[in-house]
N, C-alpha and C positions, 0 to 999 in steps of 0.2 A: 445333079443332086436330087434325091427323092423328096417329094413333098410331104410324105408321111413317114412315120417311124414304126419300128416294131412294137412300141408301146401303144401307138394308135391301133395297130392291127389287133393286139391282144385285148384292148379295151372293147373293140367291136365284137370280138369273139365272145367276151363276157356278156356284152349287151344282147347278143343273139340268144344266149342261154336264158337270160333274164326275161326277154320278150317271149320266148317259147313257154316258159314256166309261169310267168306272172302276167303276161299280156301287154306289158309296157316296159320300156327300157330307156335309160338315160345313158348316154355315152359321151365321154370327153375326147375330142380330137383336136390336137394342137392347141389345147387350152380352152377350146370352145365346147360348151356343153349342149347337147342336142337330145331332145326327148322324142322317141318314136314309138309307134304302135305296130309297125309293119315289119314282119320278118323279111319280106321281100326287099324293102328298102335297106335293111341292114346287110342282107346277103349281097346286094349289088354294091354297097359301099365297101364291104370286105373284099370283093373281087377287084375293085378299083385300087384299094390300098395295096393288096398283094401284088397286083401288076406293077404298080408304081415302085414298090420295094424291089421286086425282081428285076425291073428295068434299070435300077440305079447301078451304074457302073463307075463309081468314084474311085475304085481301086486302081483303075488304069491297066489292069492285066488282061482285059478282053474277055473276062468270064472264066469259067472252069477250063483248064487245059490239062491234058494228060500227056505224060512223056513215057516213052519206053526206053528203059536203060538196058543196054546189052553189054555185058562185061567183055573186055578184050580177051582174045585167045579162045573164043568159043566158035570154032569154025569148022 
């Protein structure tokens, strides 16, 4: 199960924009509010969250799978 949610990811993306335009940003992750001045910190945090979400395989299907369907009588 992932530690982070897509809401956490979206909050960090919004904070990146705020930090870039205003010089400081506050972001809430899992209910905890963090204030940061560094775009680098937010960028690293975003990478961690995205990797965590991408690595979450709770569906049990092994990730994306493709199937090729060939109708009968095509031969």
